[in-house]
C-alpha positions as CSV (number, residue, x, y, z in Angstrom):
1,M,-15.2,25.0,-11.5
2,A,-16.2,22.9,-14.4
3,E,-18.8,20.5,-15.5
4,T,-18.1,17.0,-16.9
5,Q,-19.2,15.5,-20.1
6,E,-19.1,11.9,-21.2
7,T,-18.3,11.4,-24.9
8,K,-17.5,8.4,-27.1
9,K,-13.8,7.6,-27.0
10,A,-11.9,8.3,-30.2
11,D,-8.4,8.4,-31.5
12,L,-7.5,11.9,-30.4
13,R,-4.5,12.1,-32.8
14,H,-7.0,12.3,-35.6
15,G,-8.6,15.4,-34.0
16,F,-12.1,16.4,-33.1
17,P,-14.2,19.5,-33.5
18,V,-13.5,22.5,-31.2
19,R,-17.2,22.8,-30.7
20,D,-17.2,19.5,-28.8
21,L,-15.1,21.0,-26.1
22,R,-16.7,24.0,-24.3
23,D,-14.8,25.9,-21.6
24,G,-14.5,23.7,-18.5
25,V,-15.6,20.5,-20.2
26,M,-13.6,17.3,-20.7
27,V,-13.5,14.9,-23.6
28,S,-12.2,11.3,-23.3
29,G,-10.3,9.4,-25.9
30,E,-7.2,7.4,-26.7
31,V,-3.7,8.2,-27.9
32,D,-1.5,5.3,-29.0
33,G,-3.6,2.9,-26.9
34,E,-3.5,5.1,-23.7
35,E,-6.6,6.6,-22.3
36,V,-6.5,10.4,-22.3
37,V,-8.7,13.3,-21.1
38,V,-8.7,16.6,-23.0
39,A,-9.8,19.7,-21.1
40,R,-10.4,23.3,-22.0
41,R,-9.9,26.4,-19.9
42,G,-10.7,29.5,-21.8
43,E,-8.7,29.3,-25.0
44,E,-6.1,26.8,-23.6
45,F,-6.3,23.1,-24.2
46,F,-4.8,20.3,-22.1
47,A,-4.4,16.6,-22.4
48,I,-3.5,14.3,-19.5
49,G,-3.8,10.6,-18.5
50,A,-7.3,9.5,-17.8
51,H,-6.7,7.8,-14.5
52,C,-5.7,9.0,-11.0
53,T,-2.4,7.5,-9.9
54,H,-3.8,6.8,-6.5
55,Y,-6.5,4.1,-7.0
56,G,-7.1,4.7,-10.8
57,G,-10.1,6.9,-10.4
58,P,-11.6,8.2,-13.7
59,L,-10.5,11.8,-14.0
60,A,-13.1,12.5,-16.7
61,E,-15.7,12.2,-14.0
62,G,-13.8,14.7,-11.8
63,L,-13.8,18.4,-11.5
64,I,-11.7,21.1,-13.2
65,V,-10.8,24.0,-10.9
66,E,-8.7,26.7,-12.5
67,D,-5.8,24.8,-14.1
68,T,-6.2,21.7,-12.0
69,I,-8.2,18.5,-12.3
70,R,-9.5,16.6,-9.2
71,C,-10.2,12.9,-8.9
72,P,-13.8,12.1,-7.9
73,W,-12.9,9.2,-5.7
74,H,-10.5,10.6,-3.1
75,H,-9.9,14.2,-4.2
76,A,-6.3,13.9,-5.5
77,C,-5.4,17.1,-7.4
78,F,-3.3,17.3,-10.6
79,S,-1.9,20.1,-12.6
80,L,-3.4,20.2,-16.1
81,R,-0.2,21.9,-17.3
82,T,2.4,19.5,-16.0
83,G,0.5,16.5,-14.7
84,E,2.1,16.9,-11.3
85,A,0.3,15.4,-8.3
86,L,-0.3,18.7,-6.4
87,R,-2.3,17.2,-3.6
88,A,-2.4,13.8,-2.0
89,P,-3.5,11.0,-1.8
90,A,-1.9,10.7,-5.3
91,L,1.9,11.0,-5.1
92,D,2.8,10.3,-8.7
93,R,2.2,12.5,-11.7
94,V,0.0,11.7,-14.7
95,S,1.3,11.9,-18.3
96,C,0.7,15.0,-20.4
97,W,0.5,15.4,-24.1
98,R,0.9,18.5,-26.3
99,V,-2.4,19.8,-27.7
100,E,-2.7,21.8,-31.0
101,A,-5.7,23.7,-32.3
102,L,-5.8,23.9,-36.1
103,G,-8.8,25.6,-37.7
104,D,-11.9,24.2,-36.2
105,K,-10.3,21.0,-34.9
106,I,-8.2,20.0,-31.9
107,F,-5.3,17.4,-32.2
108,V,-3.4,15.6,-29.4
109,R,0.3,15.3,-30.4
110,E,3.3,13.9,-28.7
111,K,3.7,13.1,-25.0
112,L,5.5,15.8,-23.0
113,T,8.7,15.3,-21.0
114,P,8.3,15.9,-17.3
115,L,9.8,19.2,-16.1
116,P,13.2,18.9,-14.4
117,L,13.5,19.2,-10.7
118,R,13.6,22.7,-9.2
119,D,16.8,24.2,-8.2
120,V,16.8,24.9,-4.4
121,T,19.1,27.1,-2.4
122,D,19.5,27.9,1.2
123,V,18.2,24.5,2.3
124,P,18.8,22.6,5.5
125,S,21.9,20.6,5.8
126,S,19.8,17.5,6.5
127,V,16.2,16.6,7.2
128,V,15.1,14.0,9.8
129,I,11.4,12.9,9.8
130,V,10.1,11.1,12.8
131,G,7.3,8.8,11.8
132,G,6.8,6.4,8.9
133,G,3.1,7.0,8.3
134,A,1.2,9.1,5.8
135,A,2.7,12.5,6.7
136,G,6.2,11.2,6.9
137,L,6.3,9.5,3.6
138,A,4.5,12.3,1.8
139,A,7.0,14.8,3.2
140,A,10.0,12.8,2.1
141,D,8.5,12.3,-1.3
142,M,7.8,16.1,-1.7
143,L,11.3,17.0,-0.6
144,R,12.8,15.0,-3.4
145,R,10.2,16.2,-5.9
146,E,11.0,19.8,-5.0
147,G,14.7,19.2,-5.7
148,Y,16.1,18.8,-2.2
149,D,19.3,16.7,-2.6
150,G,20.6,16.6,1.0
151,P,20.6,13.8,3.6
152,L,17.0,12.6,4.3
153,I,16.1,10.2,7.1
154,I,12.8,8.6,8.1
155,V,12.7,7.1,11.6
156,S,9.9,4.6,12.0
157,G,8.9,2.4,14.8
158,D,7.1,0.1,12.5
159,D,8.6,-3.2,11.2
160,S,7.4,-2.5,7.7
161,P,7.8,0.4,5.2
162,P,5.0,2.9,5.0
163,V,1.8,1.2,3.9
164,D,-1.6,2.2,2.6
165,R,-3.1,2.5,6.1
166,P,-6.8,3.0,5.1
167,N,-6.7,-0.4,3.5
168,L,-5.7,-2.0,6.8
169,S,-9.4,-1.9,8.0
170,K,-10.9,-2.1,4.5
171,D,-9.8,-4.2,1.5
172,Y,-6.8,-5.9,3.0
173,L,-8.6,-7.0,6.1
174,A,-11.6,-8.1,4.0
175,G,-9.4,-10.2,1.8
176,T,-9.8,-8.2,-1.5
177,A,-6.3,-6.6,-1.4
178,Q,-3.2,-8.6,-1.7
179,E,-0.3,-8.1,0.8
180,D,2.0,-6.9,-2.0
181,W,-0.4,-4.0,-2.7
182,M,0.0,-2.5,0.7
183,P,3.4,-0.8,0.6
184,L,3.0,2.8,-0.6
185,R,6.4,2.5,-2.3
186,P,8.6,-0.4,-3.4
187,P,12.0,-1.0,-1.8
188,D,13.9,0.5,-4.7
189,Y,12.1,3.8,-4.3
190,Y,13.9,4.6,-1.0
191,R,17.2,3.5,-2.5
192,D,16.9,5.4,-5.7
193,R,15.9,8.6,-3.9
194,R,18.4,8.2,-1.2
195,I,15.9,8.1,1.6
196,D,17.4,6.4,4.6
197,L,14.4,4.5,6.1
198,L,15.2,3.3,9.6
199,L,12.6,0.7,10.6
200,R,12.0,-0.7,14.1
201,S,13.7,2.4,15.3
202,R,12.4,4.7,18.0
203,V,13.4,8.2,19.0
204,S,14.1,8.7,22.7
205,S,14.6,12.4,22.8
206,V,15.0,15.6,20.7
207,D,17.4,18.3,21.5
208,P,16.3,21.5,19.7
209,K,19.4,23.5,20.7
210,R,22.0,21.0,19.5
211,K,19.7,19.9,16.6
212,Q,20.0,16.3,17.5
213,V,17.7,13.3,17.6
214,S,18.6,10.5,20.0
215,L,17.4,7.0,19.1
216,E,16.7,4.3,21.8
217,N,19.6,2.3,20.4
218,G,22.0,5.1,21.3
219,K,22.5,6.5,17.8
220,L,22.5,10.3,17.4
221,L,21.1,12.0,14.2
222,E,22.0,15.5,13.4
223,F,19.3,17.6,11.7
224,G,19.1,20.9,9.9
225,A,15.3,20.6,9.9
226,L,13.0,18.2,11.7
227,L,9.5,17.0,11.0
228,L,7.5,15.4,13.8
229,A,5.0,13.1,12.1
230,T,4.5,11.0,15.2
231,G,0.8,10.3,14.5
232,A,-1.5,8.9,17.1
233,D,-1.8,5.8,19.3
234,P,-4.9,3.7,19.9
235,V,-6.7,4.2,23.2
236,R,-6.2,1.1,25.2
237,L,-8.8,0.0,27.6
238,P,-8.1,-2.3,30.5
239,I,-10.6,-5.2,30.4
240,E,-10.9,-7.5,33.4
241,G,-9.9,-11.0,32.7
242,A,-8.9,-10.5,29.0
243,T,-5.6,-11.9,27.8
244,D,-3.3,-10.0,25.5
245,S,-3.9,-12.5,22.7
246,Q,-7.7,-11.9,23.0
247,V,-7.7,-8.1,22.7
248,L,-6.5,-6.6,19.4
249,Y,-6.1,-3.0,18.1
250,L,-5.7,-1.8,14.6
251,R,-3.1,0.9,13.7
252,T,-0.2,-0.8,11.9
253,F,0.3,-3.4,9.2
254,A,1.4,-5.9,12.0
255,D,-1.9,-5.2,13.8
256,S,-4.0,-6.0,10.7
257,K,-2.0,-9.2,10.2
258,A,-2.6,-10.2,13.9
259,I,-6.4,-9.7,13.3
260,L,-6.2,-11.8,10.2
261,A,-4.4,-14.6,12.1
262,Q,-7.2,-14.7,14.7
263,A,-9.9,-14.5,12.0
264,A,-8.4,-17.5,10.2
265,R,-9.6,-19.8,13.0
266,A,-12.5,-17.8,14.5
267,K,-16.3,-17.9,14.1
268,R,-17.3,-14.9,16.3
269,A,-15.7,-11.6,17.2
270,V,-16.6,-8.6,19.4
271,V,-15.8,-5.1,18.1
272,V,-15.6,-2.6,20.9
273,G,-16.3,1.0,19.6
274,A,-18.6,2.1,16.8
275,S,-15.9,4.4,15.3
276,F,-15.0,4.4,11.6
277,I,-12.2,1.9,12.3
278,G,-14.4,-0.3,14.4
279,L,-17.2,-0.4,11.9
280,E,-14.8,-1.0,8.9
281,V,-13.3,-3.9,10.9
282,A,-16.8,-5.2,11.5
283,A,-17.6,-5.0,7.7
284,S,-14.3,-6.7,6.8
285,L,-14.8,-9.5,9.3
286,R,-18.3,-10.1,8.0
287,A,-16.8,-10.4,4.5
288,R,-14.8,-13.3,5.9
289,G,-18.0,-14.9,7.3
290,I,-17.3,-14.1,10.9
291,L,-20.2,-13.2,13.1
292,V,-19.7,-9.8,14.7
293,D,-21.2,-8.0,17.8
294,V,-20.4,-4.3,18.1
295,V,-20.4,-2.9,21.6
296,A,-20.3,0.9,22.0
297,P,-21.4,3.6,24.5
298,E,-23.1,5.7,21.8
299,H,-26.9,5.8,21.1
300,Q,-26.1,5.5,17.4
301,P,-22.9,4.7,15.6
302,L,-20.8,7.7,14.6
303,E,-23.5,10.1,16.0
304,R,-20.9,12.6,17.3
305,V,-19.3,12.9,13.8
306,L,-22.2,12.4,11.4
307,G,-25.3,13.0,13.4
308,V,-28.3,10.8,14.2
309,E,-29.7,10.3,10.7
310,V,-26.5,9.2,9.0
311,G,-25.5,7.2,12.1
312,L,-28.8,5.3,11.9
313,F,-28.3,4.7,8.2
314,I,-24.8,3.2,8.8
315,R,-26.2,1.0,11.6
316,K,-28.9,-0.4,9.3
317,L,-26.2,-1.1,6.7
318,H,-24.4,-3.3,9.1
319,E,-27.5,-4.9,10.6
320,A,-28.6,-5.9,7.1
321,R,-25.3,-7.9,7.1
322,D,-26.1,-9.6,10.4
323,V,-24.0,-7.4,12.6
324,T,-25.5,-7.1,16.1
325,F,-25.2,-3.8,18.0
326,H,-25.1,-3.4,21.8
327,L,-25.3,0.4,22.2
328,G,-25.2,2.4,25.4
329,E,-22.8,0.0,27.1
330,T,-19.3,-1.5,27.0
331,V,-17.4,-4.7,28.0
332,S,-17.3,-5.3,31.7
333,R,-15.2,-8.5,31.9
334,V,-13.9,-11.4,29.9
335,R,-13.7,-15.1,31.0
336,G,-12.3,-17.2,28.2
337,R,-14.8,-17.0,25.4
338,T,-17.5,-15.4,27.6
339,I,-17.8,-11.6,27.2
340,T,-19.9,-9.9,29.8
341,L,-21.3,-6.4,29.1
342,T,-22.1,-3.7,31.6
343,S,-25.8,-4.5,31.2
344,G,-25.2,-8.1,32.1
345,T,-25.6,-9.3,28.6
346,V,-23.3,-12.2,27.8
347,L,-21.7,-12.7,24.4
348,D,-19.6,-15.5,23.0
349,A,-16.5,-14.6,21.0
350,D,-13.1,-15.8,19.9
351,F,-11.4,-12.4,20.1
352,L,-12.1,-8.7,20.6
353,V,-11.0,-5.7,18.4
354,L,-11.0,-2.4,20.2
355,G,-11.6,0.7,18.1
356,V,-12.4,3.3,20.7
357,G,-10.3,6.2,19.4
358,V,-6.8,7.4,19.4
359,H,-4.7,10.0,21.2
360,P,-2.0,12.1,19.6
361,S,1.6,11.0,20.3
362,L,3.0,14.0,22.0
363,S,5.8,12.7,24.3
364,L,8.7,13.7,22.1
365,A,7.3,17.2,21.5
366,E,6.7,17.7,25.2
367,Q,10.2,16.5,26.1
368,A,11.6,18.9,23.5
369,G,9.8,21.8,25.1
370,L,7.5,22.5,22.1
371,A,4.2,24.2,22.6
372,I,1.3,21.7,23.2
373,D,-2.4,22.3,23.1
374,R,-4.2,18.9,22.7
375,G,-1.7,18.3,20.0
376,I,1.6,19.8,18.8
377,T,0.8,23.5,18.2
378,V,1.9,24.7,14.8
379,N,1.3,27.9,12.8
380,E,-0.2,28.2,9.3
381,Y,3.1,27.0,7.8
382,L,3.0,23.9,10.1
383,E,6.1,25.1,12.0
384,T,6.1,24.5,15.8
385,S,7.1,27.0,18.5
386,V,10.7,26.2,17.7
387,A,12.1,27.4,14.4
388,G,13.2,24.7,12.1
389,I,11.0,22.0,13.7
390,F,7.7,21.2,11.9
391,A,4.8,18.9,12.7
392,A,2.2,17.3,10.5
393,G,-0.4,14.6,10.6
394,D,-2.5,13.3,13.5
395,A,-0.4,14.9,16.2
396,A,-0.5,18.4,14.7
397,R,-3.0,21.1,15.8
398,W,-3.2,23.9,13.3
399,P,-5.1,27.2,12.7
400,D,-7.8,26.1,10.3
401,P,-8.7,29.1,8.1
402,H,-12.1,27.6,7.2
403,T,-13.4,27.4,10.7
404,G,-11.3,30.1,12.3
405,E,-10.3,27.6,15.0
406,R,-7.3,25.5,15.9
407,I,-8.2,21.9,15.0
408,R,-6.6,18.5,14.9
409,V,-8.0,15.8,12.7
410,E,-7.1,12.1,12.2
411,H,-7.6,11.8,8.4
412,W,-5.1,10.0,6.1
413,V,-5.5,12.5,3.3
414,V,-5.0,15.5,5.6
415,A,-1.9,13.9,7.1
416,E,-0.4,13.4,3.6
417,R,-1.2,16.9,2.5
418,Q,0.3,18.4,5.6
419,G,3.4,16.4,5.0
420,Q,3.6,17.8,1.5
421,V,3.2,21.4,2.7
422,A,5.6,21.0,5.6
423,A,8.2,19.7,3.2
424,K,7.8,22.8,1.0
425,N,8.1,25.0,4.0
426,I,11.2,23.2,5.2
427,L,12.7,24.4,1.9
428,G,11.5,28.0,2.6
429,R,8.5,28.1,0.3
430,R,6.3,29.7,3.0
431,E,3.1,28.0,1.8
432,K,0.1,28.1,4.1
433,F,-1.8,24.9,4.9
434,N,-5.3,25.8,3.9
435,A,-6.6,22.5,2.4
436,V,-10.2,21.6,3.2
437,P,-10.2,18.4,5.3
438,F,-11.4,15.3,3.5
439,F,-11.8,11.6,4.3
440,W,-13.7,8.6,3.0
441,S,-15.1,5.5,4.7
442,Q,-16.2,2.2,3.2
443,H,-19.0,0.0,4.5
444,Y,-19.6,-3.0,2.4
445,D,-20.6,-1.6,-1.0
446,V,-21.3,1.9,0.3
447,A,-18.7,4.6,0.1
448,I,-19.1,7.7,2.3
449,R,-17.1,10.9,1.5
450,Y,-16.8,13.7,4.0
451,V,-15.4,17.2,3.1
452,G,-15.0,20.0,5.6
453,H,-14.9,19.9,9.4
454,A,-17.9,20.2,11.7
455,E,-17.5,19.5,15.4
456,K,-20.8,21.1,16.3
457,W,-23.7,22.1,14.1
458,D,-27.2,23.5,14.5
459,A,-28.8,22.2,11.3
460,V,-28.5,19.1,9.1
461,E,-29.9,19.3,5.6
462,I,-30.4,16.1,3.5
463,D,-30.7,16.4,-0.2
464,G,-31.8,13.1,-1.8
465,S,-32.3,9.9,0.1
466,L,-30.1,8.0,2.6
467,E,-32.1,4.8,2.0
468,A,-31.7,5.1,-1.7
469,R,-27.9,5.6,-1.1
470,D,-28.0,8.7,-3.2
471,C,-27.7,11.9,-1.2
472,A,-25.7,14.9,0.1
473,V,-25.9,15.8,3.8
474,T,-24.8,19.3,4.8
475,Y,-23.9,20.2,8.3
476,K,-24.5,23.9,9.0
477,K,-24.0,26.4,11.9
478,G,-25.4,29.8,11.7
479,G,-26.5,29.2,8.1
480,R,-23.0,28.4,6.9
481,A,-22.0,25.0,5.6
482,L,-19.2,23.5,7.6
483,A,-19.1,20.0,6.2
484,V,-20.8,17.9,3.5
485,V,-21.2,14.1,3.4
486,T,-22.1,12.5,0.1
487,I,-23.1,9.0,-1.0
488,S,-23.1,8.3,-4.7
489,R,-22.5,12.0,-5.5
490,D,-18.8,12.2,-6.0
491,L,-18.8,15.2,-8.2
492,L,-20.9,17.1,-5.7
493,S,-18.3,16.3,-3.0
494,L,-15.6,17.9,-5.2
495,K,-17.8,20.9,-5.8
496,A,-18.4,21.3,-2.1
497,E,-14.7,21.2,-1.5
498,A,-14.1,23.8,-4.2
499,S,-16.9,26.0,-2.8
500,M,-15.3,26.0,0.6
501,E,-11.9,27.0,-0.9
502,A,-13.6,29.8,-2.9
503,E,-15.3,31.1,0.2
504,L,-11.9,31.3,2.0
505,L,-10.4,33.1,-1.0
506,S,-13.2,35.6,-1.1
507,Q,-12.7,36.3,2.6
508,R,-9.0,37.0,2.1
509,Q,-9.7,39.3,-0.8
510,Q,-12.2,41.2,1.3
511,V,-9.6,41.6,4.1
512,A,-7.0,42.7,1.6
């Protein structure tokens, strides 16, 4: 690991004293008008672009781990040597410059040319990816980055290309992100990389023996390798008296647009479910001036995931913005604008948004005869029970080396990282998926970062103050830290992630 040091920006071509750059420390500056970060590991020096290619996070405020640098905002990981984006959510590399040490000074020289694509042999004749979400796009992107040159098809039921799904409930819905920001890649990306993106297309069946995918329109696709990135579908609740136009869900770009269409002429809304999606929708609607009631069966929002203390803190954040909570109950019936709760409480609303969870999309895997266990069962290489068929993202259940259990999580970054690892293993890399789960959630001006995975815990330790919005919350079981939530402590979140990785590495070395 490494510490971070803020220094005055300077023209790095003119050099600076070696003594200003201790091992593991970063120095910021400029080269020909571009912001650059110089880092030192032992007697090696590296210079890379100063901003993460995901949302532009300041890498100088991040963390150096071995020969990588990690973004403090959403934990993207880059190679210091090549600038390659090693781990999502960043998909694009950062620039690198040659560094030269002369005497007692360090100079940043010319920009380096990206390394050529790797040569790959013994690769599948074709790759079909079912699902146009986080895992599917990340897998296709990595296949091309790794040098795969064969036919590559993404089959997506959506009517739009892969989009930045976390923003559907955050900035886009709140009105602070433009529509043209939402696609993860521009149209020419798919053309230039010869990725055949089939939108509004659904797979009806998979034949593992014939290695064929059948589409609902009757078309057959042959595959040498198959990735199931089918994701998850919203849990849909039947509500007595409610019309289809009144009850909305949020999973796709089209769903977010439908909520916006309702919000344009609405004054009040009811959000059913105090999940991350539900509460982010509530925050976004409040940003548009719409009054919001949140109805949920929990005693506190997000109590099952974050515990009572953090759940209460998040509740207060929303109540301070005039969100009204109705906890311990749900919607009983709807009559026009009148929403009746199980307690008999009557609310007035123009529409409802349901965020009561999701369930993994497993029908294709079940039809194909793949092993299922509350998700598509995969091994440490993300391969299913049938050789040559992989699964990644919300539908996949994998052996997590950090908890020692099989888990399935519904996090955007995890899905992307699994897509990347699955792609490498489709090409025979035999890389185990061992990334520490990470996600973030935004509630007004408060960002919450979560690293690790804790379904159950016996102790919660809070360092700092939730009320001051400056803290780290550690969830422990048997004295071992399973997960860490941070607010305004981004570097600590990175260090917690690296610590969990180091713990796993130590365990492996002891076994060996």
